[in-house]
Backbone as CSV, one residue per row, in Angstrom:
resi,resn,N_x,N_y,N_z,CA_x,CA_y,CA_z,C_x,C_y,C_z
1,MET,-3.126,-17.471,-23.485,-2.263,-18.364,-24.289,-2.024,-17.854,-25.700
2,GLN,-1.000,-17.748,-26.082,-0.328,-17.499,-27.367,-0.347,-18.137,-28.423
3,SER,-0.573,-18.133,-29.537,-0.913,-19.602,-30.662,0.042,-18.594,-32.014
4,LEU,0.391,-19.925,-32.616,1.231,-19.546,-33.720,0.272,-20.557,-34.706
5,HIS,0.036,-20.090,-35.781,-0.037,-21.393,-36.631,0.699,-20.864,-37.911
6,TYR,1.011,-22.129,-39.001,1.997,-21.896,-40.370,1.010,-23.009,-41.193
7,THR,0.991,-22.212,-42.285,-0.355,-23.025,-43.435,0.774,-23.727,-44.330
8,SER,2.277,-22.966,-44.037,3.302,-23.806,-45.299,4.287,-24.140,-44.243
9,ILE,5.060,-25.308,-43.971,5.791,-25.633,-42.931,7.328,-25.855,-43.559
10,LYS,7.532,-26.306,-44.854,8.296,-26.866,-45.605,9.765,-25.964,-45.166
11,GLY,10.629,-26.683,-44.863,11.823,-25.488,-44.793,11.875,-24.427,-43.805
12,ARG,11.236,-24.451,-42.471,10.605,-23.590,-42.229,11.050,-23.717,-40.882
13,ALA,11.569,-25.152,-40.373,12.027,-25.274,-39.085,12.600,-23.847,-37.993
14,GLU,13.163,-23.682,-38.199,14.342,-22.704,-37.257,13.312,-21.488,-37.299
15,GLU,12.603,-20.957,-38.604,12.136,-19.705,-38.467,11.303,-20.521,-37.332
16,ILE,9.900,-21.427,-37.253,9.181,-21.492,-36.847,9.689,-21.541,-34.477
17,ILE,10.768,-22.382,-34.720,11.009,-22.210,-33.682,11.255,-21.420,-32.668
18,GLU,12.366,-20.649,-33.491,12.552,-19.079,-32.970,11.143,-18.170,-32.859
19,ASP,10.307,-18.739,-33.821,8.794,-17.366,-33.292,7.989,-18.462,-31.979
20,ILE,8.327,-19.420,-31.730,7.901,-20.229,-30.127,8.208,-19.553,-29.358
21,LEU,9.825,-19.550,-29.251,10.528,-19.378,-28.017,10.927,-17.708,-27.955
22,ALA,10.381,-17.052,-28.247,9.971,-15.550,-28.560,8.714,-15.139,-27.999
23,LEU,7.720,-16.390,-27.903,6.460,-16.065,-27.420,6.583,-15.317,-25.822
24,PRO,5.842,-14.676,-24.865,6.492,-14.220,-23.888,6.172,-14.701,-22.797
25,PRO,4.683,-16.510,-22.546,5.271,-17.176,-21.432,6.730,-17.840,-21.370
26,ILE,7.328,-18.116,-23.066,8.424,-18.891,-22.877,9.643,-17.884,-22.784
27,ALA,9.799,-16.735,-23.692,10.568,-15.551,-23.675,11.439,-15.525,-22.086
28,THR,10.266,-15.395,-21.119,10.458,-14.656,-19.762,10.896,-15.815,-18.726
29,GLN,10.996,-16.806,-19.113,11.748,-18.220,-18.371,13.094,-17.859,-19.047
30,ALA,14.120,-17.360,-18.630,15.885,-17.541,-19.134,16.335,-18.893,-18.530
31,GLY,15.393,-19.195,-17.075,16.291,-20.436,-16.472,15.560,-21.710,-17.134
32,LEU,15.074,-21.484,-18.168,14.014,-22.987,-18.477,14.328,-23.002,-20.559
33,ILE,15.267,-21.771,-20.649,15.132,-21.566,-22.317,16.348,-22.585,-23.058
34,PHE,17.186,-23.288,-22.341,17.944,-24.431,-23.535,17.271,-25.325,-23.224
35,THR,16.376,-25.688,-22.309,15.831,-26.865,-22.157,14.444,-26.677,-23.526
36,LEU,13.817,-25.362,-23.206,12.488,-25.679,-24.254,12.956,-25.106,-25.478
37,HIS,13.976,-24.780,-25.916,14.732,-24.648,-27.422,14.668,-25.817,-27.811
38,LEU,15.738,-27.112,-26.555,16.141,-28.019,-27.613,14.684,-28.641,-27.608
39,VAL,13.523,-28.900,-26.754,12.300,-29.701,-26.725,12.075,-29.348,-28.186
40,CYS,11.735,-28.448,-28.347,10.976,-27.282,-29.200,11.775,-27.616,-30.891
41,GLU,13.093,-27.670,-30.875,13.530,-28.399,-32.116,13.404,-29.680,-32.128
42,GLU,13.477,-30.321,-31.313,12.885,-31.570,-31.571,11.762,-31.956,-31.957
43,VAL,10.551,-31.775,-31.723,9.153,-31.636,-31.598,8.660,-31.055,-32.962
44,VAL,9.716,-29.432,-33.349,9.068,-29.407,-35.050,10.048,-29.616,-36.173
45,SER,11.507,-30.006,-35.413,11.904,-30.992,-36.934,11.447,-31.805,-37.579
46,ASN,11.274,-32.625,-35.891,10.780,-34.112,-36.671,8.698,-33.811,-37.567
47,ILE,8.014,-32.821,-36.710,7.181,-32.289,-37.721,6.784,-31.995,-39.361
48,VAL,8.026,-31.119,-39.312,8.253,-30.654,-40.858,9.152,-31.639,-41.223
49,ASN,9.782,-32.636,-40.480,10.501,-33.518,-41.929,9.704,-34.512,-41.770
50,TYR,9.208,-35.263,-41.213,8.467,-36.422,-40.993,6.855,-36.681,-41.337
51,ALA,6.449,-35.249,-40.727,4.871,-35.572,-40.761,3.815,-35.383,-41.725
52,TYR,4.445,-35.134,-43.007,3.538,-34.733,-44.445,4.408,-35.718,-45.044
53,PRO,3.779,-36.187,-46.248,4.311,-36.997,-47.469,5.043,-35.793,-48.096
54,GLU,6.196,-36.716,-48.823,7.194,-36.054,-49.861,5.811,-34.733,-50.667
55,GLY,6.383,-33.787,-50.634,5.935,-32.600,-51.619,4.366,-32.118,-51.216
56,GLN,4.629,-32.586,-49.975,3.312,-32.028,-48.846,3.559,-30.835,-48.346
57,GLU,3.411,-29.761,-48.566,3.651,-28.455,-47.263,3.738,-28.605,-46.356
58,GLY,2.395,-28.851,-45.797,1.818,-29.176,-44.605,1.609,-27.951,-43.473
59,GLU,1.426,-28.010,-42.537,0.905,-26.757,-41.474,0.771,-27.888,-40.218
60,LEU,0.739,-25.945,-39.047,1.155,-26.792,-38.162,0.924,-25.434,-37.024
61,SER,0.238,-25.661,-36.072,0.023,-24.588,-34.716,0.555,-25.198,-33.501
62,VAL,0.750,-23.865,-33.023,1.405,-24.258,-31.910,0.606,-23.217,-30.678
63,ASP,0.363,-23.768,-29.585,-0.387,-22.551,-27.858,1.097,-22.826,-27.373
64,VAL,0.598,-21.869,-26.689,1.891,-21.980,-25.785,0.864,-20.941,-24.391
65,GLU,0.965,-21.889,-23.191,0.026,-21.365,-22.196,0.988,-20.893,-21.028
66,ASP,0.599,-20.193,-20.195,1.296,-20.663,-19.312,0.156,-19.978,-18.194
67,ALA,0.153,-21.741,-17.383,-1.142,-22.613,-17.203,-0.324,-22.233,-14.872
68,GLY,-0.509,-21.676,-14.335,-0.034,-21.632,-13.413,0.870,-22.305,-12.928
69,GLY,1.890,-21.495,-13.098,3.554,-22.779,-12.240,3.615,-23.247,-13.394
70,PHE,2.746,-23.733,-14.256,3.345,-24.442,-15.123,3.297,-23.918,-16.718
71,LEU,4.108,-24.142,-18.100,3.831,-23.913,-19.464,3.613,-24.820,-20.012
72,VAL,2.513,-24.712,-20.846,2.097,-26.043,-21.569,1.951,-25.917,-23.021
73,LEU,2.712,-26.407,-23.840,3.102,-26.366,-25.252,1.897,-27.175,-26.123
74,THR,1.504,-27.011,-26.624,0.420,-28.141,-27.554,0.802,-28.160,-29.096
75,PHE,1.248,-28.876,-29.969,1.888,-29.037,-31.279,0.703,-29.132,-32.027
76,LYS,-0.087,-28.945,-33.095,-0.834,-29.973,-33.595,-1.015,-29.738,-35.306
77,ASP,-0.860,-30.815,-35.735,-0.330,-30.990,-37.279,-1.365,-32.168,-37.856
78,LYS,-1.529,-31.578,-38.627,-2.523,-32.708,-39.540,-1.816,-33.776,-40.460
79,GLY,-0.791,-33.926,-40.060,0.370,-35.107,-41.025,-0.498,-36.433,-40.584
80,THR,0.235,-37.832,-41.057,0.001,-38.744,-41.175,0.186,-38.990,-39.368
81,PRO,-1.252,-40.094,-38.821,-0.964,-40.239,-37.658,0.318,-40.815,-37.060
82,PHE,0.877,-40.429,-35.658,1.809,-41.099,-35.250,1.739,-41.188,-34.020
83,ASN,2.007,-41.736,-33.083,2.116,-41.665,-31.498,3.584,-41.531,-31.450
84,PRO,4.357,-40.803,-31.330,5.998,-40.814,-30.994,6.177,-41.334,-29.447
85,LEU,5.080,-41.507,-28.576,5.114,-41.803,-27.543,4.873,-43.489,-26.994
86,THR,4.873,-44.137,-28.974,5.117,-45.121,-28.185,5.843,-46.481,-29.017
87,LYS,6.658,-45.606,-29.682,8.393,-46.289,-29.983,8.760,-46.332,-28.766
88,GLU,9.641,-47.773,-28.946,10.047,-48.186,-27.523,11.372,-47.383,-27.326
89,PRO,11.457,-47.249,-25.897,12.710,-46.074,-25.620,14.328,-46.717,-26.299
90,PRO,14.865,-45.924,-26.271,16.366,-46.269,-26.664,17.045,-47.052,-25.454
91,ASP,18.285,-47.996,-26.071,18.938,-48.475,-24.864,20.145,-47.648,-24.817
92,THR,20.318,-46.771,-23.694,21.042,-46.240,-23.879,22.482,-46.760,-22.927
93,SER,22.444,-48.065,-22.912,23.677,-48.767,-22.405,24.253,-49.117,-23.058
94,LEU,24.100,-49.490,-24.546,24.523,-49.899,-25.707,25.752,-48.668,-25.925
95,PRO,26.558,-49.009,-26.726,27.838,-48.421,-27.027,27.199,-47.414,-28.285
96,LEU,27.864,-46.031,-28.443,26.945,-45.264,-29.473,27.241,-46.407,-30.863
97,HIS,28.081,-46.857,-31.246,28.480,-47.274,-32.333,27.098,-48.691,-32.718
98,GLU,26.221,-49.335,-31.675,26.045,-50.526,-31.466,24.355,-50.103,-31.653
99,ARG,24.200,-48.646,-31.387,22.516,-48.271,-31.086,22.109,-47.468,-32.314
100,PRO,20.314,-47.607,-32.668,20.370,-47.870,-34.211,19.900,-45.926,-33.798
101,ILE,19.783,-45.830,-34.914,20.099,-44.315,-35.642,17.919,-44.366,-35.231
102,GLY,18.274,-42.897,-34.440,16.558,-42.479,-34.211,16.104,-42.967,-33.543
103,GLY,14.794,-41.868,-32.419,14.338,-42.568,-30.949,15.062,-41.777,-29.774
104,LEU,16.101,-41.025,-30.434,17.041,-40.659,-28.724,16.122,-38.926,-28.556
105,GLY,15.573,-38.498,-29.628,15.240,-36.993,-29.454,13.904,-37.221,-28.648
106,ILE,12.906,-37.957,-28.839,11.522,-37.898,-28.034,11.720,-38.459,-26.500
107,PHE,12.722,-39.632,-26.848,13.079,-39.575,-25.544,13.787,-38.680,-24.317
108,LEU,15.133,-38.217,-25.196,15.296,-36.738,-24.391,13.989,-35.610,-24.208
109,VAL,12.823,-35.372,-24.848,11.549,-34.583,-25.078,11.286,-35.360,-23.467
110,GLY,11.069,-36.122,-23.501,10.252,-36.736,-22.277,11.064,-37.230,-21.255
111,GLN,12.229,-36.718,-20.947,13.335,-36.628,-19.787,13.497,-35.067,-19.299
112,MET,13.115,-33.989,-20.363,13.220,-33.018,-19.799,12.013,-32.209,-19.648
113,MET,10.777,-32.642,-19.927,9.461,-32.442,-19.612,9.357,-32.624,-18.387
114,ASP,8.198,-32.025,-17.869,7.297,-32.931,-16.582,6.461,-34.206,-17.437
115,ASP,5.601,-33.353,-17.978,4.567,-34.528,-18.790,4.164,-34.237,-20.141
116,VAL,4.412,-35.535,-20.859,4.194,-35.482,-22.126,2.962,-36.980,-22.658
117,SER,2.257,-35.762,-23.729,0.699,-37.051,-23.780,0.746,-36.608,-25.652
118,TYR,-0.162,-37.804,-25.760,-0.415,-37.389,-27.448,-1.752,-37.884,-27.825
119,SER,-2.971,-36.991,-28.088,-3.632,-37.754,-28.975,-3.987,-37.104,-30.669
120,TYR,-4.868,-37.727,-30.896,-6.013,-37.801,-32.591,-6.761,-37.170,-32.295
121,VAL,-6.685,-35.763,-32.274,-8.277,-35.300,-32.654,-8.599,-35.053,-33.526
122,ASP,-9.832,-35.112,-34.186,-10.185,-34.002,-35.667,-9.260,-34.368,-36.460
123,GLY,-8.770,-35.368,-36.630,-7.833,-35.839,-37.988,-6.203,-34.773,-37.635
124,CYS,-6.019,-34.741,-36.089,-4.976,-33.853,-36.208,-3.931,-34.868,-35.265
125,ASN,-2.711,-34.788,-35.281,-1.868,-35.330,-34.024,-1.272,-34.458,-33.105
126,VAL,-1.948,-34.362,-31.900,-1.831,-33.956,-31.192,-0.834,-34.083,-29.851
127,LEU,0.326,-33.069,-29.564,1.191,-33.409,-28.935,1.420,-32.159,-27.923
128,THR,1.530,-32.704,-26.540,0.899,-31.748,-25.559,2.415,-31.602,-24.442
129,LEU,2.678,-30.968,-23.923,4.198,-31.000,-23.397,3.956,-29.873,-22.503
130,LYS,4.559,-30.350,-20.864,4.203,-29.185,-20.038,5.706,-29.502,-19.255
131,LYS,5.589,-28.135,-18.338,6.783,-28.161,-17.916,6.711,-27.064,-16.898
132,GLU,7.491,-27.352,-15.498,7.315,-26.324,-14.849,8.122,-25.238,-14.357
133,LYS,7.652,-23.710,-14.308,7.708,-22.849,-14.157,9.194,-22.860,-13.918
134,ALA,10.318,-21.903,-14.331,11.803,-21.945,-13.264,11.420,-20.984,-12.280
135,GLY,11.838,-20.969,-11.081,11.418,-20.608,-10.183,10.350,-20.717,-9.235
136,GLU,9.518,-21.969,-9.544,8.030,-21.955,-9.278,7.830,-23.108,-7.937
């Protein structure tokens, strides 16, 4: 397992995403890099921008595991408790101009990954994403 930990995340979304994508379990998956980049961008951006109250730096831990044919990404933050999976899925049948802003990102994460789960453990939001490795 590869792990990253940031004790100050404010304004660092791009750096964090690049660090995650450079980890060997992900960097070796050329066939999945587009999907993993989009998913990491959505999750990290939401944590950096919304998990912590204004003015709080916040922290984030990311674990990436190569688990027998699957990549497992686990994001942990100590921000405001929030289960993104309870959000009502967007109505994609509506014309763009009638759709409310927000909510499409976590919907796409759910569509692109094989499994997405959330828990709140020991004061931490824990979002776990699982994706079958390319060619396996």
